[in-house]
PyMOL CGO cylinders between C-alpha atoms (Angstrom):
from pymol import cmd
from pymol.cgo import CYLINDER

trace = [
    CYLINDER, 38.17, -17.20, -36.95, 34.72, -18.37, -35.86, 0.3, 1, 1, 1, 1, 1, 1,
    CYLINDER, 34.72, -18.37, -35.86, 33.05, -16.52, -38.71, 0.3, 1, 1, 1, 1, 1, 1,
    CYLINDER, 33.05, -16.52, -38.71, 35.54, -18.11, -41.10, 0.3, 1, 1, 1, 1, 1, 1,
    CYLINDER, 35.54, -18.11, -41.10, 34.46, -21.58, -39.99, 0.3, 1, 1, 1, 1, 1, 1,
    CYLINDER, 34.46, -21.58, -39.99, 30.84, -20.62, -40.57, 0.3, 1, 1, 1, 1, 1, 1,
    CYLINDER, 30.84, -20.62, -40.57, 31.62, -19.32, -44.07, 0.3, 1, 1, 1, 1, 1, 1,
    CYLINDER, 31.62, -19.32, -44.07, 33.69, -22.40, -44.86, 0.3, 1, 1, 1, 1, 1, 1,
    CYLINDER, 33.69, -22.40, -44.86, 30.92, -24.69, -43.64, 0.3, 1, 1, 1, 1, 1, 1,
    CYLINDER, 30.92, -24.69, -43.64, 28.42, -22.82, -45.79, 0.3, 1, 1, 1, 1, 1, 1,
    CYLINDER, 28.42, -22.82, -45.79, 30.49, -23.30, -48.93, 0.3, 1, 1, 1, 1, 1, 1,
    CYLINDER, 30.49, -23.30, -48.93, 30.99, -27.00, -48.17, 0.3, 1, 1, 1, 1, 1, 1,
    CYLINDER, 30.99, -27.00, -48.17, 27.29, -27.59, -47.50, 0.3, 1, 1, 1, 1, 1, 1,
    CYLINDER, 27.29, -27.59, -47.50, 26.27, -25.74, -50.65, 0.3, 1, 1, 1, 1, 1, 1,
    CYLINDER, 26.27, -25.74, -50.65, 28.69, -27.78, -52.76, 0.3, 1, 1, 1, 1, 1, 1,
    CYLINDER, 28.69, -27.78, -52.76, 27.38, -31.00, -51.22, 0.3, 1, 1, 1, 1, 1, 1,
    CYLINDER, 27.38, -31.00, -51.22, 23.76, -30.03, -51.86, 0.3, 1, 1, 1, 1, 1, 1,
    CYLINDER, 23.76, -30.03, -51.86, 24.50, -29.23, -55.50, 0.3, 1, 1, 1, 1, 1, 1,
    CYLINDER, 24.50, -29.23, -55.50, 26.10, -32.63, -56.00, 0.3, 1, 1, 1, 1, 1, 1,
    CYLINDER, 26.10, -32.63, -56.00, 23.36, -34.54, -54.15, 0.3, 1, 1, 1, 1, 1, 1,
    CYLINDER, 23.36, -34.54, -54.15, 20.60, -32.77, -56.08, 0.3, 1, 1, 1, 1, 1, 1,
    CYLINDER, 20.60, -32.77, -56.08, 22.26, -33.67, -59.37, 0.3, 1, 1, 1, 1, 1, 1,
    CYLINDER, 22.26, -33.67, -59.37, 22.71, -37.31, -58.32, 0.3, 1, 1, 1, 1, 1, 1,
    CYLINDER, 22.71, -37.31, -58.32, 19.06, -37.49, -57.27, 0.3, 1, 1, 1, 1, 1, 1,
    CYLINDER, 19.06, -37.49, -57.27, 17.96, -36.12, -60.64, 0.3, 1, 1, 1, 1, 1, 1,
    CYLINDER, 17.96, -36.12, -60.64, 20.06, -38.78, -62.37, 0.3, 1, 1, 1, 1, 1, 1,
    CYLINDER, 20.06, -38.78, -62.37, 18.39, -41.44, -60.21, 0.3, 1, 1, 1, 1, 1, 1,
    CYLINDER, 18.39, -41.44, -60.21, 14.96, -40.11, -61.24, 0.3, 1, 1, 1, 1, 1, 1,
    CYLINDER, 14.96, -40.11, -61.24, 16.02, -40.46, -64.87, 0.3, 1, 1, 1, 1, 1, 1,
    CYLINDER, 16.02, -40.46, -64.87, 16.58, -44.17, -64.29, 0.3, 1, 1, 1, 1, 1, 1,
    CYLINDER, 16.58, -44.17, -64.29, 20.33, -44.45, -63.68, 0.3, 1, 1, 1, 1, 1, 1,
    CYLINDER, 20.33, -44.45, -63.68, 21.55, -47.07, -61.23, 0.3, 1, 1, 1, 1, 1, 1,
    CYLINDER, 21.55, -47.07, -61.23, 22.88, -45.80, -57.91, 0.3, 1, 1, 1, 1, 1, 1,
    CYLINDER, 22.88, -45.80, -57.91, 26.51, -46.52, -58.81, 0.3, 1, 1, 1, 1, 1, 1,
    CYLINDER, 26.51, -46.52, -58.81, 26.20, -44.91, -62.26, 0.3, 1, 1, 1, 1, 1, 1,
    CYLINDER, 26.20, -44.91, -62.26, 24.38, -41.87, -60.85, 0.3, 1, 1, 1, 1, 1, 1,
    CYLINDER, 24.38, -41.87, -60.85, 27.04, -41.31, -58.20, 0.3, 1, 1, 1, 1, 1, 1,
    CYLINDER, 27.04, -41.31, -58.20, 29.90, -41.77, -60.66, 0.3, 1, 1, 1, 1, 1, 1,
    CYLINDER, 29.90, -41.77, -60.66, 28.41, -39.57, -63.37, 0.3, 1, 1, 1, 1, 1, 1,
    CYLINDER, 28.41, -39.57, -63.37, 27.18, -36.97, -60.87, 0.3, 1, 1, 1, 1, 1, 1,
    CYLINDER, 27.18, -36.97, -60.87, 30.55, -36.69, -59.16, 0.3, 1, 1, 1, 1, 1, 1,
    CYLINDER, 30.55, -36.69, -59.16, 32.43, -36.41, -62.44, 0.3, 1, 1, 1, 1, 1, 1,
    CYLINDER, 32.43, -36.41, -62.44, 29.97, -33.92, -63.96, 0.3, 1, 1, 1, 1, 1, 1,
    CYLINDER, 29.97, -33.92, -63.96, 29.64, -31.64, -60.93, 0.3, 1, 1, 1, 1, 1, 1,
    CYLINDER, 29.64, -31.64, -60.93, 33.28, -31.80, -59.79, 0.3, 1, 1, 1, 1, 1, 1,
    CYLINDER, 33.28, -31.80, -59.79, 34.38, -28.82, -61.87, 0.3, 1, 1, 1, 1, 1, 1,
    CYLINDER, 34.38, -28.82, -61.87, 31.62, -26.44, -60.65, 0.3, 1, 1, 1, 1, 1, 1,
    CYLINDER, 31.62, -26.44, -60.65, 32.19, -27.53, -57.05, 0.3, 1, 1, 1, 1, 1, 1,
    CYLINDER, 32.19, -27.53, -57.05, 35.94, -26.96, -57.31, 0.3, 1, 1, 1, 1, 1, 1,
    CYLINDER, 35.94, -26.96, -57.31, 35.41, -23.59, -59.00, 0.3, 1, 1, 1, 1, 1, 1,
    CYLINDER, 35.41, -23.59, -59.00, 33.09, -22.47, -56.19, 0.3, 1, 1, 1, 1, 1, 1,
    CYLINDER, 33.09, -22.47, -56.19, 35.59, -23.48, -53.52, 0.3, 1, 1, 1, 1, 1, 1,
    CYLINDER, 35.59, -23.48, -53.52, 38.49, -21.90, -55.43, 0.3, 1, 1, 1, 1, 1, 1,
    CYLINDER, 38.49, -21.90, -55.43, 36.67, -18.60, -55.90, 0.3, 1, 1, 1, 1, 1, 1,
    CYLINDER, 36.67, -18.60, -55.90, 35.80, -18.51, -52.20, 0.3, 1, 1, 1, 1, 1, 1,
    CYLINDER, 35.80, -18.51, -52.20, 39.42, -19.14, -51.26, 0.3, 1, 1, 1, 1, 1, 1,
    CYLINDER, 39.42, -19.14, -51.26, 40.96, -16.74, -53.76, 0.3, 1, 1, 1, 1, 1, 1,
    CYLINDER, 40.96, -16.74, -53.76, 38.49, -14.01, -52.83, 0.3, 1, 1, 1, 1, 1, 1,
    CYLINDER, 38.49, -14.01, -52.83, 39.94, -13.88, -49.32, 0.3, 1, 1, 1, 1, 1, 1,
    CYLINDER, 39.94, -13.88, -49.32, 43.59, -13.49, -50.37, 0.3, 1, 1, 1, 1, 1, 1,
    CYLINDER, 43.59, -13.49, -50.37, 43.46, -9.65, -50.34, 0.3, 1, 1, 1, 1, 1, 1,
    CYLINDER, 43.46, -9.65, -50.34, 41.99, -9.81, -46.84, 0.3, 1, 1, 1, 1, 1, 1,
    CYLINDER, 41.99, -9.81, -46.84, 44.75, -12.17, -45.69, 0.3, 1, 1, 1, 1, 1, 1,
    CYLINDER, 44.75, -12.17, -45.69, 47.47, -9.89, -47.07, 0.3, 1, 1, 1, 1, 1, 1,
    CYLINDER, 47.47, -9.89, -47.07, 45.94, -6.60, -45.89, 0.3, 1, 1, 1, 1, 1, 1,
    CYLINDER, 45.94, -6.60, -45.89, 47.97, -4.36, -43.61, 0.3, 1, 1, 1, 1, 1, 1,
    CYLINDER, 47.97, -4.36, -43.61, 45.57, -1.46, -43.14, 0.3, 1, 1, 1, 1, 1, 1,
    CYLINDER, 45.57, -1.46, -43.14, 43.10, -0.60, -40.41, 0.3, 1, 1, 1, 1, 1, 1,
    CYLINDER, 43.10, -0.60, -40.41, 41.31, -3.67, -39.07, 0.3, 1, 1, 1, 1, 1, 1,
    CYLINDER, 41.31, -3.67, -39.07, 43.61, -6.15, -40.77, 0.3, 1, 1, 1, 1, 1, 1,
    CYLINDER, 43.61, -6.15, -40.77, 44.34, -7.88, -37.45, 0.3, 1, 1, 1, 1, 1, 1,
    CYLINDER, 44.34, -7.88, -37.45, 40.66, -8.73, -37.13, 0.3, 1, 1, 1, 1, 1, 1,
    CYLINDER, 40.66, -8.73, -37.13, 40.13, -9.83, -40.73, 0.3, 1, 1, 1, 1, 1, 1,
    CYLINDER, 40.13, -9.83, -40.73, 43.26, -11.95, -41.15, 0.3, 1, 1, 1, 1, 1, 1,
    CYLINDER, 43.26, -11.95, -41.15, 42.08, -14.95, -39.04, 0.3, 1, 1, 1, 1, 1, 1,
    CYLINDER, 42.08, -14.95, -39.04, 38.83, -15.10, -41.03, 0.3, 1, 1, 1, 1, 1, 1,
    CYLINDER, 38.83, -15.10, -41.03, 40.70, -15.13, -44.32, 0.3, 1, 1, 1, 1, 1, 1,
    CYLINDER, 40.70, -15.13, -44.32, 43.22, -17.68, -43.07, 0.3, 1, 1, 1, 1, 1, 1,
    CYLINDER, 43.22, -17.68, -43.07, 40.47, -20.12, -42.09, 0.3, 1, 1, 1, 1, 1, 1,
    CYLINDER, 40.47, -20.12, -42.09, 38.63, -19.84, -45.40, 0.3, 1, 1, 1, 1, 1, 1,
    CYLINDER, 38.63, -19.84, -45.40, 41.79, -20.07, -47.52, 0.3, 1, 1, 1, 1, 1, 1,
    CYLINDER, 41.79, -20.07, -47.52, 43.16, -22.99, -45.52, 0.3, 1, 1, 1, 1, 1, 1,
    CYLINDER, 43.16, -22.99, -45.52, 39.85, -24.86, -45.50, 0.3, 1, 1, 1, 1, 1, 1,
]
cmd.load_cgo(trace, "trace")
């Protein structure tokens, strides 16, 4: 499960960095802070949600596995899917 928390943290940090970088670029273009945050959040919400959804859905086969090593992989998948 520890590795799952690391993977989940990595996805969350990456999504946050993408949004912050976009908001900073809007600020450099002259947008006010409020407008940059609003437009940046609305514009980058879909890519951020898609990244998180793909990460979660990618672990479903691991969570449902019953073969060799499934007992070890299931906690990792459960953490990422639930996060």
